[in-house]
N, C-alpha and C positions, 0 to 999 in steps of 0.2 A: 504494499499499499504506500502511496506517496505520503510521506510524513512531512508536515510543514516544517518541523524543526530541522530536519536533515536538509530539506530544500533551501530554507532560509540561510543555512550556513554553507551552501554550495557543495554538499556531499553527494557523490553518486550513490545510487541505491540499487540493491538487488531486491526486487519486489516479488513476494510470495503472496498470491491473492486467491481467494476462493469465492467471496461474495461479489455480486454484480458490480457494486460501486467500487470496490477495491480492484476488480479486474479492469474496469474502465480507467481508473487512475493509474494502474500499473502499466496499461497499454499506452496511455498518454505519456507517462514518464519515459518509456522506451522510445516512442515516436519522437520526443524531443531530445533524444540522445543523451539523457541524464541517468540512464540506468538500463537494467535488463529485467524483463518480466518472465518469471517461470510459472507457466500455467499449472494447475493441479492435475490436469489430464495428460494423457500420452506419457512421454518419458517423465514428465513432472519434475518434482524437486527432490530427486534422489541425492544422497550425499555426494556422489561424484559430480553430478551436474551443478550442485550448489558450489562446490569447490572450484570447478572449472569456470563457472560464470563470475565468481568473486575474483579469481586470478585475472580473468579478462578485464573486468572493471578496473582493477588496480594497475594493470599493465598498459591499457590504452588511454592516452591523454584525452581522447575525444569525449569520454564520459565526464571527466572533470570540467571540460569546456562546456558541455551541455548543462551540467549542474550549475556552473557559474552563470550561464545565461538565465536559468530559472531564478536564481538568487537576485540577479540584477533586475529582473522584471518584478519580483516580489517587493524589492526595495523601492521601486518606482511607483508601486500601487499605493494609493492613500489608504490610511486606516478608515474603517467605517465611520468613526466619530468625526474624522476630518471632513467628510462630505455632508454631514448634517446641515451646517449653515447654508450650503448651496441648495440642498433639497428644500429647506424651509423657505428660502428666497423664491425658488421656482414655484413652490406650492402657493405662496402668498400672491405672486404675480399672476398665476393662472387659475386661482380659485374662482369659482362661480358662486355668487351669493344665491341664497334660496330664492326660487321663483324665476331665475334667469335661465334662458335656454343656452345650451352650448352651440356655438356656431361651428359649422363644418365647411 
């Protein structure tokens, strides 16, 4: 599963996922080049495959680069509390008082 703590620190990950949302995040992690997803079916997560994939992650710099890209994006993303004032301003500007119709 894509762990926010590891991603925030730019650490490549080996994702072992079984539930649908974990599988989605693990696949996304792999597509972004920041780790490897080992699905639970097929060859799955045998000890040999886990060892081999970890060795691959440690040996190939592309995984560190992918993790660094995710980290940079996370740092650029504002915290939820930081966007509240903007949302309040937009709500106030576009609020329709009772009885008014919305123009389309």
